[in-house]
C-alpha positions in Angstrom: -8.9 -3.8 16.8 -10.5 -1.1 14.5 -13.9 0.1 13.4 -14.7 -0.9 9.8 -17.5 0.1 7.5 -18.5 -2.5 4.9 -20.8 -1.5 2.0 -22.1 -4.1 -0.5 -25.5 -4.5 -2.0 -25.0 -8.3 -2.4 -26.3 -9.5 1.0 -24.4 -12.8 1.1 -21.1 -11.0 0.2 -21.9 -8.4 2.8 -22.4 -11.0 5.5 -19.3 -13.0 4.6 -17.0 -9.9 4.5 -18.4 -8.7 7.9 -18.1 -12.1 9.5 -14.4 -12.5 8.3 -13.5 -9.1 9.7 -15.4 -9.7 12.9 -13.6 -13.0 13.3 -10.3 -11.1 13.0 -11.4 -8.9 16.0 -12.6 -5.8 14.1 -15.8 -4.0 14.9 -17.9 -3.9 11.8 -20.9 -1.8 10.6 -22.4 -3.4 7.5 -24.5 -1.4 5.1 -26.5 -2.8 2.2 -26.5 0.4 0.2 -24.3 3.4 -0.7 -26.7 5.8 0.9 -26.7 3.9 4.2 -22.9 3.8 4.1 -22.6 7.6 3.4 -24.9 8.3 6.3 -22.8 6.0 8.6 -19.6 7.7 7.5 -21.0 11.1 8.6 -22.0 9.8 12.0 -19.1 7.5 12.9 -15.3 7.8 12.8 -14.4 4.7 10.9 -10.8 3.8 10.5 -11.3 1.6 7.4 -14.0 1.5 4.8 -14.5 -1.6 2.6 -16.6 -0.4 -0.3 -18.1 -2.2 -3.3 -17.8 0.0 -6.3 -21.0 -1.1 -8.1 -23.8 -0.1 -5.7 -27.2 0.8 -7.2 -28.0 4.0 -5.3 -24.6 5.7 -4.5 -21.5 4.0 -6.0 -18.2 3.3 -4.3 -16.5 6.1 -6.2 -18.8 8.6 -4.7 -18.3 7.1 -1.2 -14.5 7.2 -1.8 -14.7 10.9 -2.8 -16.6 11.6 0.4 -14.0 9.7 2.5 -11.1 11.5 0.9 -12.7 14.9 1.6 -13.3 14.1 5.3 -10.9 15.4 8.0 -9.3 12.3 9.3 -11.5 10.1 7.1 -11.2 6.3 6.8 -8.7 4.4 4.7 -10.6 3.0 1.8 -10.5 -0.5 0.2 -12.5 -0.6 -3.0 -13.7 -4.0 -4.1 -15.5 -5.3 -7.2 -16.3 -8.4 -9.2 -17.7 -8.6 -12.7 -15.1 -10.4 -14.7 -11.4 -10.1 -14.8 -10.9 -7.2 -17.3 -13.9 -5.2 -16.2 -13.1 -5.5 -12.5 -9.5 -4.5 -13.1 -10.4 -1.4 -15.1 -12.8 -0.1 -12.5 -10.4 -0.9 -9.7 -7.7 1.0 -11.5 -10.0 4.0 -11.7 -10.6 3.7 -7.9 -6.8 3.8 -7.2 -6.5 6.9 -9.4 -9.3 8.5 -7.4 -7.4 7.9 -4.1 -8.3 4.5 -2.9 -5.7 3.1 -0.4 -6.2 -0.4 -1.8 -8.3 -2.4 -4.3 -9.3 -6.0 -4.2 -11.1 -8.1 -6.9 -13.9 -10.4 -5.7 -13.9 -13.3 -5.1 -11.0 -12.9 -2.6 -8.3 -15.5 -2.1 -8.0 -16.9 1.4 -6.9 -14.2 3.9 -6.5 -11.4 1.3 -9.3 -9.3 2.6 -8.2 -9.5 6.2 -4.5 -8.9 5.3 -5.4 -5.7 3.4 -7.7 -4.4 6.1 -5.1 -5.0 8.8 -2.5 -3.1 6.7 -4.8 -0.2 6.2 -5.7 -0.1 9.9 -2.0 0.2 10.7 -1.8 3.4 8.6 -4.2 5.3 10.8 -6.9 7.5 9.5 -6.4 9.6 6.3 -5.1 13.1 7.2 -5.8 16.4 5.5 -2.2 16.4 4.1 -2.9 13.3 2.1 -5.6 14.8 -0.1 
């Protein structure tokens, strides 16, 4: 399948997301911080990045901006929790900044896998898409 970066500082969420995607056949690199995710993005050619927005050290928006600036960077799925209205507001900002998809936590059955599969089918982001 595809190589997926997952970044979330909530360890149980990180483990569940990684396990769901691995069960789907994807290769997953799981990072518990934004800094670790940014470092991984500079070293590995991920096809999809699943990023929590609210990370304590380097937030998902900053990681999204880095991905968008990359030549052939990953497709980006931003995710967040934190209450219906709050989560929707910050996810809408993520879409305006260039996220390929957004998803509110907690996910409904199969939603995460479906979105990642769709993004994987688009191929990496090209320079023309900036």
